[in-house]
C-alpha positions in Angstrom: -24.4 -4.3 -5.4 -23.1 -3.4 -2.0 -21.1 -0.3 -1.5 -18.6 -0.3 1.3 -17.0 2.7 2.8 -13.7 2.0 4.6 -12.1 4.4 7.0 -8.4 4.7 6.6 -6.1 7.6 7.5 -3.7 6.9 4.8 -0.2 8.3 4.6 0.3 11.0 1.8 1.8 9.2 -1.4 0.7 5.8 -0.1 -0.3 3.1 -2.5 -3.1 0.7 -2.3 -4.1 -2.5 -3.9 -7.5 -4.6 -3.6 -7.6 -8.3 -3.9 -10.6 -10.5 -3.5 -10.9 -10.2 0.3 -8.1 -7.8 1.3 -7.2 -4.0 1.0 -3.5 -3.2 1.4 -2.2 0.2 2.0 1.6 0.4 1.4 4.3 3.2 2.2 3.8 6.8 2.0 4.8 10.2 3.9 4.0 9.9 7.6 4.7 13.4 8.8 5.2 17.1 7.8 9.0 16.6 7.6 8.5 14.3 4.6 9.6 11.1 6.5 8.9 8.0 4.5 7.7 4.8 5.7 8.1 1.1 4.6 5.2 0.0 6.6 2.2 -1.9 5.2 -1.4 -2.1 6.6 -3.9 -4.9 5.6 -7.7 -4.9 6.1 -9.4 -8.2 5.6 -13.0 -8.0 4.3 -15.5 -10.8 4.7 -18.3 -11.1 2.3 -21.5 -12.9 3.3 -25.1 -13.0 1.9 -26.3 -10.2 4.2 -23.5 -7.7 4.5 -19.8 -6.9 4.1 -18.1 -6.9 7.5 -14.6 -5.6 8.0 -12.1 -6.3 10.8 -9.3 -4.2 12.1 -6.3 -2.8 10.1 -3.3 -5.1 10.8 0.3 -4.4 10.2 1.8 -6.3 7.4 5.4 -7.2 6.3 7.4 -4.1 5.6 8.3 -2.9 2.1 12.1 -3.5 1.0 12.5 0.3 1.5 10.7 3.4 2.6 8.8 4.6 -0.5 6.1 7.0 -1.6 4.1 7.8 -4.8 4.5 4.4 -6.4 2.2 2.0 -8.4 0.9 -1.3 -7.3 -0.8 -4.0 -9.1 -2.1 -7.4 -8.0 -0.8 -10.3 -10.1 -2.5 -13.6 -10.8 -0.3 -15.6 -8.5 -1.1 -13.5 -5.5 2.0 -11.4 -5.5 1.9 -7.6 -5.7 4.0 -5.7 -8.3 5.3 -2.5 -6.9 6.8 0.0 -9.5 8.7 3.2 -9.3 8.1 5.7 -6.5 10.1 8.3 -4.7 12.6 7.3 -1.9 13.3 10.7 -0.5 12.4 14.4 -0.9 14.0 17.4 -2.5 17.6 17.3 -4.2 18.4 14.0 -2.3 15.8 12.2 -4.4 17.2 9.1 -6.1 16.0 9.0 -9.7 17.0 5.4 -10.0 14.2 4.3 -7.6 11.6 5.4 -10.2 13.1 2.8 -12.6 12.9 -0.2 -10.1 10.2 -2.7 -9.6 9.7 -5.3 -6.8 7.6 -8.4 -6.3 5.9 -8.2 -2.9 4.2 -11.2 -1.3 3.8 -9.8 2.1 
């Protein structure tokens, strides 16, 4: 078994999902003011017989809206299920966001 350490400065409240050869980091809070992002970053991992090699983080397709503290799951067909999350901070928080789900194929 090979253990791989991946360096990522992930936003607070970001979600991540791992596929066969890809690590995705999605959304999160990007500053001390609580600003949310809809950005996604992807790291492609290549397995070979000798070692695991990783390339650079690459920007992916944006989420449908800025989001933090949500759940992600990789589905069999290659899409990613995004569930719930927060769309804002403090009293302006929209409780309906927590009841939503999206399919993401970025």
